[in-house]
Predicted model as a PDB file, atoms N, CA, C, CB and O in Angstrom, pLDDT in the B-factor column:
MODEL        1                                                                  
ATOM      1  N   ASP A   1      46.355 -33.252  27.863  1.00 42.00           N  
ATOM      2  CA  ASP A   1      45.344 -33.712  26.932  1.00 42.00           C  
ATOM      3  C   ASP A   1      43.959 -33.176  27.292  1.00 42.00           C  
ATOM      4  CB  ASP A   1      45.324 -35.228  26.895  1.00 42.00           C  
ATOM      5  O   ASP A   1      43.177 -32.825  26.409  1.00 42.00           O  
ATOM      6  N   ASN A   2      43.657 -33.114  28.598  1.00 47.00           N  
ATOM      7  CA  ASN A   2      42.354 -32.597  29.019  1.00 47.00           C  
ATOM      8  C   ASN A   2      42.190 -31.142  28.635  1.00 47.00           C  
ATOM      9  CB  ASN A   2      42.176 -32.759  30.521  1.00 47.00           C  
ATOM     10  O   ASN A   2      41.102 -30.721  28.240  1.00 47.00           O  
ATOM     11  N   ILE A   3      43.260 -30.367  28.747  1.00 44.00           N  
ATOM     12  CA  ILE A   3      43.180 -28.949  28.389  1.00 44.00           C  
ATOM     13  C   ILE A   3      42.913 -28.809  26.901  1.00 44.00           C  
ATOM     14  CB  ILE A   3      44.479 -28.207  28.776  1.00 44.00           C  
ATOM     15  O   ILE A   3      42.085 -27.997  26.490  1.00 44.00           O  
ATOM     16  N   VAL A   4      43.611 -29.599  26.092  1.00 45.00           N  
ATOM     17  CA  VAL A   4      43.395 -29.545  24.645  1.00 45.00           C  
ATOM     18  C   VAL A   4      41.952 -29.894  24.332  1.00 45.00           C  
ATOM     19  CB  VAL A   4      44.358 -30.504  23.902  1.00 45.00           C  
ATOM     20  O   VAL A   4      41.313 -29.247  23.501  1.00 45.00           O  
ATOM     21  N   GLU A   5      41.437 -30.926  25.005  1.00 49.00           N  
ATOM     22  CA  GLU A   5      40.060 -31.352  24.794  1.00 49.00           C  
ATOM     23  C   GLU A   5      39.080 -30.251  25.184  1.00 49.00           C  
ATOM     24  CB  GLU A   5      39.768 -32.621  25.591  1.00 49.00           C  
ATOM     25  O   GLU A   5      38.122 -29.983  24.459  1.00 49.00           O  
ATOM     26  N   LEU A   6      39.321 -29.610  26.334  1.00 47.00           N  
ATOM     27  CA  LEU A   6      38.424 -28.550  26.793  1.00 47.00           C  
ATOM     28  C   LEU A   6      38.443 -27.337  25.872  1.00 47.00           C  
ATOM     29  CB  LEU A   6      38.797 -28.127  28.198  1.00 47.00           C  
ATOM     30  O   LEU A   6      37.407 -26.721  25.622  1.00 47.00           O  
ATOM     31  N   LEU A   7      39.616 -27.003  25.374  1.00 46.00           N  
ATOM     32  CA  LEU A   7      39.714 -25.856  24.480  1.00 46.00           C  
ATOM     33  C   LEU A   7      39.224 -26.188  23.081  1.00 46.00           C  
ATOM     34  CB  LEU A   7      41.143 -25.360  24.421  1.00 46.00           C  
ATOM     35  O   LEU A   7      38.919 -25.295  22.290  1.00 46.00           O  
ATOM     36  N   GLY A   8      39.152 -27.472  22.785  1.00 50.00           N  
ATOM     37  CA  GLY A   8      38.698 -27.880  21.464  1.00 50.00           C  
ATOM     38  C   GLY A   8      39.671 -27.487  20.381  1.00 50.00           C  
ATOM     39  O   GLY A   8      39.275 -27.224  19.246  1.00 50.00           O  
ATOM     40  N   ARG A   9      40.934 -27.445  20.724  1.00 49.00           N  
ATOM     41  CA  ARG A   9      41.959 -27.012  19.777  1.00 49.00           C  
ATOM     42  C   ARG A   9      43.079 -28.039  19.749  1.00 49.00           C  
ATOM     43  CB  ARG A   9      42.508 -25.611  20.151  1.00 49.00           C  
ATOM     44  O   ARG A   9      43.422 -28.636  20.769  1.00 49.00           O  
ATOM     45  N   LYS A  10      43.638 -28.232  18.574  1.00 53.00           N  
ATOM     46  CA  LYS A  10      44.793 -29.113  18.462  1.00 53.00           C  
ATOM     47  C   LYS A  10      46.066 -28.363  18.825  1.00 53.00           C  
ATOM     48  CB  LYS A  10      44.897 -29.691  17.045  1.00 53.00           C  
ATOM     49  O   LYS A  10      47.025 -28.968  19.303  1.00 53.00           O  
ATOM     50  N   ASN A  11      46.085 -27.062  18.604  1.00 55.00           N  
ATOM     51  CA  ASN A  11      47.257 -26.251  18.916  1.00 55.00           C  
ATOM     52  C   ASN A  11      46.871 -25.267  20.016  1.00 55.00           C  
ATOM     53  CB  ASN A  11      47.792 -25.500  17.644  1.00 55.00           C  
ATOM     54  O   ASN A  11      46.138 -24.309  19.772  1.00 55.00           O  
ATOM     55  N   LEU A  12      47.367 -25.507  21.223  1.00 52.00           N  
ATOM     56  CA  LEU A  12      46.985 -24.668  22.357  1.00 52.00           C  
ATOM     57  C   LEU A  12      47.384 -23.209  22.199  1.00 52.00           C  
ATOM     58  CB  LEU A  12      47.594 -25.208  23.608  1.00 52.00           C  
ATOM     59  O   LEU A  12      46.728 -22.331  22.759  1.00 52.00           O  
ATOM     60  N   SER A  13      48.443 -22.931  21.449  1.00 56.00           N  
ATOM     61  CA  SER A  13      48.881 -21.547  21.316  1.00 56.00           C  
ATOM     62  C   SER A  13      47.837 -20.686  20.618  1.00 56.00           C  
ATOM     63  CB  SER A  13      50.190 -21.485  20.556  1.00 56.00           C  
ATOM     64  O   SER A  13      47.890 -19.461  20.727  1.00 56.00           O  
ATOM     65  N   LYS A  14      46.894 -21.286  19.908  1.00 69.00           N  
ATOM     66  CA  LYS A  14      45.839 -20.517  19.255  1.00 69.00           C  
ATOM     67  C   LYS A  14      44.859 -19.933  20.256  1.00 69.00           C  
ATOM     68  CB  LYS A  14      45.099 -21.383  18.262  1.00 69.00           C  
ATOM     69  O   LYS A  14      44.122 -19.004  19.924  1.00 69.00           O  
ATOM     70  N   GLY A  15      44.835 -20.460  21.478  1.00 80.00           N  
ATOM     71  CA  GLY A  15      43.934 -19.955  22.499  1.00 80.00           C  
ATOM     72  C   GLY A  15      44.585 -18.970  23.449  1.00 80.00           C  
ATOM     73  O   GLY A  15      43.966 -18.525  24.416  1.00 80.00           O  
ATOM     74  N   VAL A  16      45.854 -18.626  23.167  1.00 84.00           N  
ATOM     75  CA  VAL A  16      46.607 -17.747  24.061  1.00 84.00           C  
ATOM     76  C   VAL A  16      47.330 -16.695  23.239  1.00 84.00           C  
ATOM     77  CB  VAL A  16      47.614 -18.554  24.922  1.00 84.00           C  
ATOM     78  O   VAL A  16      47.956 -17.002  22.225  1.00 84.00           O  
ATOM     79  N   SER A  17      47.236 -15.446  23.690  1.00 85.00           N  
ATOM     80  CA  SER A  17      48.043 -14.392  23.078  1.00 85.00           C  
ATOM     81  C   SER A  17      48.782 -13.646  24.181  1.00 85.00           C  
ATOM     82  CB  SER A  17      47.158 -13.414  22.238  1.00 85.00           C  
ATOM     83  O   SER A  17      48.258 -13.455  25.279  1.00 85.00           O  
ATOM     84  N   VAL A  18      50.003 -13.229  23.873  1.00 86.00           N  
ATOM     85  CA  VAL A  18      50.849 -12.535  24.841  1.00 86.00           C  
ATOM     86  C   VAL A  18      51.455 -11.321  24.169  1.00 86.00           C  
ATOM     87  CB  VAL A  18      51.958 -13.471  25.401  1.00 86.00           C  
ATOM     88  O   VAL A  18      52.032 -11.418  23.085  1.00 86.00           O  
ATOM     89  N   GLU A  19      51.320 -10.178  24.821  1.00 87.00           N  
ATOM     90  CA  GLU A  19      51.981  -8.959  24.356  1.00 87.00           C  
ATOM     91  C   GLU A  19      52.842  -8.447  25.502  1.00 87.00           C  
ATOM     92  CB  GLU A  19      50.937  -7.869  23.887  1.00 87.00           C  
ATOM     93  O   GLU A  19      52.343  -8.206  26.601  1.00 87.00           O  
ATOM     94  N   VAL A  20      54.146  -8.281  25.242  1.00 87.00           N  
ATOM     95  CA  VAL A  20      55.064  -7.798  26.266  1.00 87.00           C  
ATOM     96  C   VAL A  20      55.435  -6.362  25.934  1.00 87.00           C  
ATOM     97  CB  VAL A  20      56.335  -8.699  26.362  1.00 87.00           C  
ATOM     98  O   VAL A  20      55.921  -6.058  24.845  1.00 87.00           O  
ATOM     99  N   GLY A  21      55.193  -5.487  26.903  1.00 85.00           N  
ATOM    100  CA  GLY A  21      55.550  -4.076  26.730  1.00 85.00           C  
ATOM    101  C   GLY A  21      56.685  -3.723  27.658  1.00 85.00           C  
ATOM    102  O   GLY A  21      57.501  -4.579  27.999  1.00 85.00           O  
ATOM    103  N   GLU A  22      56.746  -2.488  28.066  1.00 84.00           N  
ATOM    104  CA  GLU A  22      57.788  -1.990  28.962  1.00 84.00           C  
ATOM    105  C   GLU A  22      57.592  -2.550  30.369  1.00 84.00           C  
ATOM    106  CB  GLU A  22      57.785  -0.450  28.994  1.00 84.00           C  
ATOM    107  O   GLU A  22      57.017  -1.883  31.228  1.00 84.00           O  
ATOM    108  N   GLY A  23      58.064  -3.763  30.604  1.00 79.00           N  
ATOM    109  CA  GLY A  23      57.980  -4.375  31.924  1.00 79.00           C  
ATOM    110  C   GLY A  23      56.600  -4.877  32.308  1.00 79.00           C  
ATOM    111  O   GLY A  23      56.388  -5.265  33.456  1.00 79.00           O  
ATOM    112  N   ALA A  24      55.657  -4.878  31.377  1.00 88.00           N  
ATOM    113  CA  ALA A  24      54.307  -5.352  31.663  1.00 88.00           C  
ATOM    114  C   ALA A  24      53.832  -6.272  30.540  1.00 88.00           C  
ATOM    115  CB  ALA A  24      53.333  -4.160  31.841  1.00 88.00           C  
ATOM    116  O   ALA A  24      54.254  -6.146  29.391  1.00 88.00           O  
ATOM    117  N   VAL A  25      52.967  -7.176  30.891  1.00 90.00           N  
ATOM    118  CA  VAL A  25      52.461  -8.171  29.948  1.00 90.00           C  
ATOM    119  C   VAL A  25      50.943  -8.058  29.859  1.00 90.00           C  
ATOM    120  CB  VAL A  25      52.881  -9.606  30.375  1.00 90.00           C  
ATOM    121  O   VAL A  25      50.269  -7.849  30.868  1.00 90.00           O  
ATOM    122  N   THR A  26      50.417  -8.194  28.660  1.00 92.00           N  
ATOM    123  CA  THR A  26      48.978  -8.295  28.451  1.00 92.00           C  
ATOM    124  C   THR A  26      48.711  -9.669  27.855  1.00 92.00           C  
ATOM    125  CB  THR A  26      48.438  -7.143  27.518  1.00 92.00           C  
ATOM    126  O   THR A  26      49.320 -10.054  26.857  1.00 92.00           O  
ATOM    127  N   LEU A  27      47.797 -10.402  28.475  1.00 91.00           N  
ATOM    128  CA  LEU A  27      47.491 -11.754  28.043  1.00 91.00           C  
ATOM    129  C   LEU A  27      46.070 -11.843  27.523  1.00 91.00           C  
ATOM    130  CB  LEU A  27      47.698 -12.739  29.183  1.00 91.00           C  
ATOM    131  O   LEU A  27      45.179 -11.144  28.006  1.00 91.00           O  
ATOM    132  N   GLY A  28      45.860 -12.688  26.555  1.00 92.00           N  
ATOM    133  CA  GLY A  28      44.529 -12.993  26.051  1.00 92.00           C  
ATOM    134  C   GLY A  28      44.339 -14.496  26.069  1.00 92.00           C  
ATOM    135  O   GLY A  28      45.192 -15.236  25.580  1.00 92.00           O  
ATOM    136  N   LEU A  29      43.228 -14.954  26.631  1.00 92.00           N  
ATOM    137  CA  LEU A  29      42.953 -16.383  26.739  1.00 92.00           C  
ATOM    138  C   LEU A  29      41.578 -16.707  26.187  1.00 92.00           C  
ATOM    139  CB  LEU A  29      43.061 -16.846  28.191  1.00 92.00           C  
ATOM    140  O   LEU A  29      40.621 -15.968  26.419  1.00 92.00           O  
ATOM    141  N   SER A  30      41.477 -17.801  25.463  1.00 91.00           N  
ATOM    142  CA  SER A  30      40.183 -18.292  24.995  1.00 91.00           C  
ATOM    143  C   SER A  30      39.780 -19.462  25.878  1.00 91.00           C  
ATOM    144  CB  SER A  30      40.238 -18.714  23.484  1.00 91.00           C  
ATOM    145  O   SER A  30      40.581 -20.362  26.130  1.00 91.00           O  
ATOM    146  N   LEU A  31      38.530 -19.450  26.350  1.00 90.00           N  
ATOM    147  CA  LEU A  31      38.034 -20.493  27.234  1.00 90.00           C  
ATOM    148  C   LEU A  31      36.727 -21.078  26.733  1.00 90.00           C  
ATOM    149  CB  LEU A  31      37.854 -19.952  28.634  1.00 90.00           C  
ATOM    150  O   LEU A  31      35.945 -20.416  26.050  1.00 90.00           O  
ATOM    151  N   VAL A  32      36.513 -22.337  27.090  1.00 90.00           N  
ATOM    152  CA  VAL A  32      35.210 -22.976  26.938  1.00 90.00           C  
ATOM    153  C   VAL A  32      34.712 -23.207  28.355  1.00 90.00           C  
ATOM    154  CB  VAL A  32      35.287 -24.333  26.096  1.00 90.00           C  
ATOM    155  O   VAL A  32      35.402 -23.830  29.162  1.00 90.00           O  
ATOM    156  N   VAL A  33      33.522 -22.712  28.663  1.00 91.00           N  
ATOM    157  CA  VAL A  33      32.968 -22.779  30.017  1.00 91.00           C  
ATOM    158  C   VAL A  33      31.932 -23.897  30.079  1.00 91.00           C  
ATOM    159  CB  VAL A  33      32.334 -21.414  30.432  1.00 91.00           C  
ATOM    160  O   VAL A  33      31.158 -24.096  29.143  1.00 91.00           O  
ATOM    161  N   THR A  34      31.932 -24.619  31.191  1.00 91.00           N  
ATOM    162  CA  THR A  34      30.958 -25.691  31.394  1.00 91.00           C  
ATOM    163  C   THR A  34      29.571 -25.096  31.586  1.00 91.00           C  
ATOM    164  CB  THR A  34      31.344 -26.567  32.609  1.00 91.00           C  
ATOM    165  O   THR A  34      29.404 -24.110  32.304  1.00 91.00           O  
ATOM    166  N   TYR A  35      28.582 -25.697  30.944  1.00 93.00           N  
ATOM    167  CA  TYR A  35      27.193 -25.244  31.055  1.00 93.00           C  
ATOM    168  C   TYR A  35      26.775 -25.203  32.526  1.00 93.00           C  
ATOM    169  CB  TYR A  35      26.243 -26.173  30.245  1.00 93.00           C  
ATOM    170  O   TYR A  35      27.029 -26.143  33.279  1.00 93.00           O  
ATOM    171  N   GLY A  36      26.143 -24.124  32.916  1.00 92.00           N  
ATOM    172  CA  GLY A  36      25.681 -23.944  34.286  1.00 92.00           C  
ATOM    173  C   GLY A  36      26.658 -23.159  35.141  1.00 92.00           C  
ATOM    174  O   GLY A  36      26.303 -22.700  36.227  1.00 92.00           O  
ATOM    175  N   SER A  37      27.883 -23.001  34.665  1.00 92.00           N  
ATOM    176  CA  SER A  37      28.876 -22.214  35.397  1.00 92.00           C  
ATOM    177  C   SER A  37      28.638 -20.734  35.131  1.00 92.00           C  
ATOM    178  CB  SER A  37      30.322 -22.619  34.991  1.00 92.00           C  
ATOM    179  O   SER A  37      28.127 -20.351  34.078  1.00 92.00           O  
ATOM    180  N   SER A  38      29.011 -19.923  36.090  1.00 93.00           N  
ATOM    181  CA  SER A  38      28.939 -18.477  35.914  1.00 93.00           C  
ATOM    182  C   SER A  38      30.130 -18.025  35.075  1.00 93.00           C  
ATOM    183  CB  SER A  38      28.914 -17.743  37.290  1.00 93.00           C  
ATOM    184  O   SER A  38      31.279 -18.174  35.492  1.00 93.00           O  
ATOM    185  N   ILE A  39      29.860 -17.480  33.907  1.00 93.00           N  
ATOM    186  CA  ILE A  39      30.939 -17.020  33.030  1.00 93.00           C  
ATOM    187  C   ILE A  39      31.759 -15.943  33.719  1.00 93.00           C  
ATOM    188  CB  ILE A  39      30.374 -16.490  31.702  1.00 93.00           C  
ATOM    189  O   ILE A  39      32.984 -15.919  33.593  1.00 93.00           O  
ATOM    190  N   VAL A  40      31.106 -15.063  34.437  1.00 94.00           N  
ATOM    191  CA  VAL A  40      31.809 -13.991  35.146  1.00 94.00           C  
ATOM    192  C   VAL A  40      32.733 -14.577  36.212  1.00 94.00           C  
ATOM    193  CB  VAL A  40      30.802 -13.011  35.791  1.00 94.00           C  
ATOM    194  O   VAL A  40      33.897 -14.187  36.301  1.00 94.00           O  
ATOM    195  N   ASP A  41      32.223 -15.512  37.022  1.00 94.00           N  
ATOM    196  CA  ASP A  41      33.035 -16.104  38.087  1.00 94.00           C  
ATOM    197  C   ASP A  41      34.209 -16.905  37.534  1.00 94.00           C  
ATOM    198  CB  ASP A  41      32.173 -16.998  38.963  1.00 94.00           C  
ATOM    199  O   ASP A  41      35.326 -16.804  38.040  1.00 94.00           O  
ATOM    200  N   VAL A  42      33.956 -17.700  36.493  1.00 92.00           N  
ATOM    201  CA  VAL A  42      35.026 -18.494  35.881  1.00 92.00           C  
ATOM    202  C   VAL A  42      36.086 -17.568  35.290  1.00 92.00           C  
ATOM    203  CB  VAL A  42      34.458 -19.436  34.786  1.00 92.00           C  
ATOM    204  O   VAL A  42      37.281 -17.795  35.479  1.00 92.00           O  
ATOM    205  N   SER A  43      35.660 -16.539  34.585  1.00 93.00           N  
ATOM    206  CA  SER A  43      36.596 -15.601  33.968  1.00 93.00           C  
ATOM    207  C   SER A  43      37.449 -14.887  35.010  1.00 93.00           C  
ATOM    208  CB  SER A  43      35.841 -14.580  33.130  1.00 93.00           C  
ATOM    209  O   SER A  43      38.662 -14.756  34.843  1.00 93.00           O  
ATOM    210  N   LYS A  44      36.818 -14.427  36.081  1.00 94.00           N  
ATOM    211  CA  LYS A  44      37.572 -13.752  37.152  1.00 94.00           C  
ATOM    212  C   LYS A  44      38.580 -14.695  37.798  1.00 94.00           C  
ATOM    213  CB  LYS A  44      36.614 -13.205  38.223  1.00 94.00           C  
ATOM    214  O   LYS A  44      39.728 -14.320  38.037  1.00 94.00           O  
ATOM    215  N   GLY A  45      38.142 -15.929  38.080  1.00 93.00           N  
ATOM    216  CA  GLY A  45      39.031 -16.899  38.714  1.00 93.00           C  
ATOM    217  C   GLY A  45      40.229 -17.244  37.850  1.00 93.00           C  
ATOM    218  O   GLY A  45      41.362 -17.272  38.331  1.00 93.00           O  
ATOM    219  N   VAL A  46      39.979 -17.508  36.568  1.00 92.00           N  
ATOM    220  CA  VAL A  46      41.064 -17.833  35.644  1.00 92.00           C  
ATOM    221  C   VAL A  46      42.002 -16.638  35.506  1.00 92.00           C  
ATOM    222  CB  VAL A  46      40.503 -18.246  34.260  1.00 92.00           C  
ATOM    223  O   VAL A  46      43.223 -16.797  35.528  1.00 92.00           O  
ATOM    224  N   SER A  47      41.439 -15.453  35.365  1.00 93.00           N  
ATOM    225  CA  SER A  47      42.234 -14.237  35.214  1.00 93.00           C  
ATOM    226  C   SER A  47      43.169 -14.038  36.402  1.00 93.00           C  
ATOM    227  CB  SER A  47      41.320 -13.020  35.056  1.00 93.00           C  
ATOM    228  O   SER A  47      44.356 -13.766  36.218  1.00 93.00           O  
ATOM    229  N   GLU A  48      42.646 -14.170  37.613  1.00 92.00           N  
ATOM    230  CA  GLU A  48      43.459 -13.971  38.817  1.00 92.00           C  
ATOM    231  C   GLU A  48      44.562 -15.020  38.932  1.00 92.00           C  
ATOM    232  CB  GLU A  48      42.574 -14.010  40.064  1.00 92.00           C  
ATOM    233  O   GLU A  48      45.703 -14.689  39.256  1.00 92.00           O  
ATOM    234  N   LYS A  49      44.226 -16.287  38.668  1.00 92.00           N  
ATOM    235  CA  LYS A  49      45.220 -17.355  38.781  1.00 92.00           C  
ATOM    236  C   LYS A  49      46.320 -17.223  37.736  1.00 92.00           C  
ATOM    237  CB  LYS A  49      44.547 -18.711  38.650  1.00 92.00           C  
ATOM    238  O   LYS A  49      47.495 -17.429  38.039  1.00 92.00           O  
ATOM    239  N   VAL A  50      45.946 -16.883  36.515  1.00 91.00           N  
ATOM    240  CA  VAL A  50      46.939 -16.716  35.456  1.00 91.00           C  
ATOM    241  C   VAL A  50      47.825 -15.516  35.763  1.00 91.00           C  
ATOM    242  CB  VAL A  50      46.252 -16.546  34.079  1.00 91.00           C  
ATOM    243  O   VAL A  50      49.044 -15.589  35.606  1.00 91.00           O  
ATOM    244  N   LYS A  51      47.226 -14.418  36.196  1.00 92.00           N  
ATOM    245  CA  LYS A  51      47.994 -13.212  36.535  1.00 92.00           C  
ATOM    246  C   LYS A  51      49.015 -13.521  37.613  1.00 92.00           C  
ATOM    247  CB  LYS A  51      47.061 -12.078  37.001  1.00 92.00           C  
ATOM    248  O   LYS A  51      50.189 -13.178  37.471  1.00 92.00           O  
ATOM    249  N   ASN A  52      48.582 -14.171  38.701  1.00 91.00           N  
ATOM    250  CA  ASN A  52      49.496 -14.500  39.792  1.00 91.00           C  
ATOM    251  C   ASN A  52      50.603 -15.444  39.339  1.00 91.00           C  
ATOM    252  CB  ASN A  52      48.730 -15.121  40.947  1.00 91.00           C  
ATOM    253  O   ASN A  52      51.763 -15.259  39.706  1.00 91.00           O  
ATOM    254  N   ALA A  53      50.256 -16.450  38.546  1.00 90.00           N  
ATOM    255  CA  ALA A  53      51.253 -17.413  38.086  1.00 90.00           C  
ATOM    256  C   ALA A  53      52.297 -16.756  37.187  1.00 90.00           C  
ATOM    257  CB  ALA A  53      50.574 -18.558  37.343  1.00 90.00           C  
ATOM    258  O   ALA A  53      53.494 -16.992  37.354  1.00 90.00           O  
ATOM    259  N   VAL A  54      51.856 -15.939  36.240  1.00 88.00           N  
ATOM    260  CA  VAL A  54      52.793 -15.294  35.318  1.00 88.00           C  
ATOM    261  C   VAL A  54      53.690 -14.310  36.072  1.00 88.00           C  
ATOM    262  CB  VAL A  54      52.028 -14.566  34.188  1.00 88.00           C  
ATOM    263  O   VAL A  54      54.894 -14.262  35.823  1.00 88.00           O  
ATOM    264  N   GLU A  55      53.122 -13.533  36.981  1.00 90.00           N  
ATOM    265  CA  GLU A  55      53.936 -12.590  37.747  1.00 90.00           C  
ATOM    266  C   GLU A  55      54.951 -13.310  38.623  1.00 90.00           C  
ATOM    267  CB  GLU A  55      53.047 -11.703  38.607  1.00 90.00           C  
ATOM    268  O   GLU A  55      56.090 -12.862  38.748  1.00 90.00           O  
ATOM    269  N   THR A  56      54.551 -14.414  39.225  1.00 90.00           N  
ATOM    270  CA  THR A  56      55.457 -15.186  40.082  1.00 90.00           C  
ATOM    271  C   THR A  56      56.576 -15.823  39.266  1.00 90.00           C  
ATOM    272  CB  THR A  56      54.683 -16.270  40.844  1.00 90.00           C  
ATOM    273  O   THR A  56      57.735 -15.803  39.680  1.00 90.00           O  
ATOM    274  N   MET A  57      56.237 -16.383  38.116  1.00 88.00           N  
ATOM    275  CA  MET A  57      57.232 -17.094  37.305  1.00 88.00           C  
ATOM    276  C   MET A  57      58.176 -16.169  36.552  1.00 88.00           C  
ATOM    277  CB  MET A  57      56.538 -17.989  36.324  1.00 88.00           C  
ATOM    278  O   MET A  57      59.342 -16.505  36.344  1.00 88.00           O  
ATOM    279  N   THR A  58      57.675 -14.994  36.138  1.00 86.00           N  
ATOM    280  CA  THR A  58      58.490 -14.139  35.269  1.00 86.00           C  
ATOM    281  C   THR A  58      59.015 -12.888  35.951  1.00 86.00           C  
ATOM    282  CB  THR A  58      57.696 -13.740  34.074  1.00 86.00           C  
ATOM    283  O   THR A  58      60.008 -12.314  35.503  1.00 86.00           O  
ATOM    284  N   GLY A  59      58.370 -12.456  37.021  1.00 87.00           N  
ATOM    285  CA  GLY A  59      58.750 -11.200  37.665  1.00 87.00           C  
ATOM    286  C   GLY A  59      58.212  -9.978  36.944  1.00 87.00           C  
ATOM    287  O   GLY A  59      58.456  -8.850  37.372  1.00 87.00           O  
ATOM    288  N   LEU A  60      57.479 -10.187  35.849  1.00 88.00           N  
ATOM    289  CA  LEU A  60      56.884  -9.070  35.111  1.00 88.00           C  
ATOM    290  C   LEU A  60      55.505  -8.751  35.682  1.00 88.00           C  
ATOM    291  CB  LEU A  60      56.781  -9.399  33.597  1.00 88.00           C  
ATOM    292  O   LEU A  60      54.837  -9.626  36.231  1.00 88.00           O  
ATOM    293  N   ASP A  61      55.092  -7.517  35.552  1.00 94.00           N  
ATOM    294  CA  ASP A  61      53.737  -7.135  35.937  1.00 94.00           C  
ATOM    295  C   ASP A  61      52.776  -7.513  34.812  1.00 94.00           C  
ATOM    296  CB  ASP A  61      53.653  -5.611  36.252  1.00 94.00           C  
ATOM    297  O   ASP A  61      53.070  -7.311  33.634  1.00 94.00           O  
ATOM    298  N   VAL A  62      51.632  -8.059  35.191  1.00 93.00           N  
ATOM    299  CA  VAL A  62      50.595  -8.363  34.212  1.00 93.00           C  
ATOM    300  C   VAL A  62      49.600  -7.216  34.233  1.00 93.00           C  
ATOM    301  CB  VAL A  62      49.892  -9.737  34.514  1.00 93.00           C  
ATOM    302  O   VAL A  62      48.903  -7.004  35.225  1.00 93.00           O  
ATOM    303  N   ALA A  63      49.540  -6.483  33.141  1.00 95.00           N  
ATOM    304  CA  ALA A  63      48.656  -5.321  33.052  1.00 95.00           C  
ATOM    305  C   ALA A  63      47.209  -5.749  32.886  1.00 95.00           C  
ATOM    306  CB  ALA A  63      49.071  -4.420  31.891  1.00 95.00           C  
ATOM    307  O   ALA A  63      46.313  -5.173  33.503  1.00 95.00           O  
ATOM    308  N   GLU A  64      46.973  -6.764  32.051  1.00 95.00           N  
ATOM    309  CA  GLU A  64      45.613  -7.228  31.766  1.00 95.00           C  
ATOM    310  C   GLU A  64      45.621  -8.707  31.428  1.00 95.00           C  
ATOM    311  CB  GLU A  64      44.990  -6.423  30.611  1.00 95.00           C  
ATOM    312  O   GLU A  64      46.579  -9.229  30.857  1.00 95.00           O  
ATOM    313  N   VAL A  65      44.537  -9.369  31.793  1.00 94.00           N  
ATOM    314  CA  VAL A  65      44.261 -10.713  31.306  1.00 94.00           C  
ATOM    315  C   VAL A  65      42.867 -10.631  30.697  1.00 94.00           C  
ATOM    316  CB  VAL A  65      44.357 -11.818  32.464  1.00 94.00           C  
ATOM    317  O   VAL A  65      41.869 -10.504  31.407  1.00 94.00           O  
ATOM    318  N   ASN A  66      42.818 -10.706  29.383  1.00 95.00           N  
ATOM    319  CA  ASN A  66      41.549 -10.620  28.667  1.00 95.00           C  
ATOM    320  C   ASN A  66      41.046 -12.018  28.359  1.00 95.00           C  
ATOM    321  CB  ASN A  66      41.698  -9.796  27.368  1.00 95.00           C  
ATOM    322  O   ASN A  66      41.749 -12.824  27.750  1.00 95.00           O  
ATOM    323  N   ILE A  67      39.815 -12.299  28.787  1.00 94.00           N  
ATOM    324  CA  ILE A  67      39.218 -13.607  28.603  1.00 94.00           C  
ATOM    325  C   ILE A  67      38.188 -13.536  27.480  1.00 94.00           C  
ATOM    326  CB  ILE A  67      38.572 -14.107  29.915  1.00 94.00           C  
ATOM    327  O   ILE A  67      37.330 -12.654  27.459  1.00 94.00           O  
ATOM    328  N   ASN A  68      38.291 -14.482  26.546  1.00 93.00           N  
ATOM    329  CA  ASN A  68      37.331 -14.603  25.457  1.00 93.00           C  
ATOM    330  C   ASN A  68      36.668 -15.970  25.582  1.00 93.00           C  
ATOM    331  CB  ASN A  68      38.020 -14.423  24.054  1.00 93.00           C  
ATOM    332  O   ASN A  68      37.316 -16.992  25.359  1.00 93.00           O  
ATOM    333  N   VAL A  69      35.392 -15.999  25.935  1.00 92.00           N  
ATOM    334  CA  VAL A  69      34.674 -17.261  26.051  1.00 92.00           C  
ATOM    335  C   VAL A  69      34.237 -17.663  24.646  1.00 92.00           C  
ATOM    336  CB  VAL A  69      33.442 -17.144  27.029  1.00 92.00           C  
ATOM    337  O   VAL A  69      33.417 -16.996  24.015  1.00 92.00           O  
ATOM    338  N   THR A  70      34.807 -18.775  24.171  1.00 90.00           N  
ATOM    339  CA  THR A  70      34.563 -19.196  22.797  1.00 90.00           C  
ATOM    340  C   THR A  70      33.474 -20.252  22.678  1.00 90.00           C  
ATOM    341  CB  THR A  70      35.829 -19.718  22.197  1.00 90.00           C  
ATOM    342  O   THR A  70      33.063 -20.606  21.573  1.00 90.00           O  
ATOM    343  N   GLY A  71      33.003 -20.758  23.828  1.00 89.00           N  
ATOM    344  CA  GLY A  71      31.961 -21.761  23.767  1.00 89.00           C  
ATOM    345  C   GLY A  71      31.505 -22.204  25.137  1.00 89.00           C  
ATOM    346  O   GLY A  71      32.071 -21.830  26.164  1.00 89.00           O  
ATOM    347  N   VAL A  72      30.459 -23.017  25.117  1.00 91.00           N  
ATOM    348  CA  VAL A  72      29.899 -23.588  26.342  1.00 91.00           C  
ATOM    349  C   VAL A  72      29.845 -25.099  26.143  1.00 91.00           C  
ATOM    350  CB  VAL A  72      28.465 -22.992  26.669  1.00 91.00           C  
ATOM    351  O   VAL A  72      29.282 -25.591  25.165  1.00 91.00           O  
ATOM    352  N   ASP A  73      30.442 -25.830  27.094  1.00 88.00           N  
ATOM    353  CA  ASP A  73      30.464 -27.290  27.046  1.00 88.00           C  
ATOM    354  C   ASP A  73      29.209 -27.817  27.740  1.00 88.00           C  
ATOM    355  CB  ASP A  73      31.761 -27.860  27.720  1.00 88.00           C  
ATOM    356  O   ASP A  73      29.037 -27.629  28.944  1.00 88.00           O  
ATOM    357  N   ILE A  74      28.345 -28.469  26.991  1.00 89.00           N  
ATOM    358  CA  ILE A  74      27.103 -28.974  27.570  1.00 89.00           C  
ATOM    359  C   ILE A  74      27.156 -30.472  27.850  1.00 89.00           C  
ATOM    360  CB  ILE A  74      25.945 -28.672  26.646  1.00 89.00           C  
ATOM    361  O   ILE A  74      26.167 -31.047  28.304  1.00 89.00           O  
ATOM    362  N   ASP A  75      28.293 -31.114  27.586  1.00 81.00           N  
ATOM    363  CA  ASP A  75      28.427 -32.564  27.758  1.00 81.00           C  
ATOM    364  C   ASP A  75      28.779 -32.984  29.176  1.00 81.00           C  
ATOM    365  CB  ASP A  75      29.470 -33.084  26.824  1.00 81.00           C  
ATOM    366  O   ASP A  75      28.719 -34.175  29.482  1.00 81.00           O  
ATOM    367  N   HIS A  76      29.144 -32.052  30.054  1.00 61.00           N  
ATOM    368  CA  HIS A  76      29.555 -32.439  31.418  1.00 61.00           C  
ATOM    369  C   HIS A  76      28.474 -32.152  32.396  1.00 61.00           C  
ATOM    370  CB  HIS A  76      30.821 -31.719  31.838  1.00 61.00           C  
ATOM    371  O   HIS A  76      28.637 -32.409  33.589  1.00 61.00           O  
TER     372      HIS A  76                                                      
ENDMDL                                                                          
END                                                                             
């Protein structure tokens, strides 16, 4: 529920895109970043964690994780 709230979406799949090629995956993620956070640092951290998790769970190589910051949360 917290993730849905943070993304501001009722359907989480709208914030994620996956393209599977020849043994490699390209991911696209939409994020809302908390005001005062470094967008670059948050994006790098999320990208690395998602890449490692997907590679560990699937055995596929992740070619790219593209982050799209769709907003800034100023309420926290």
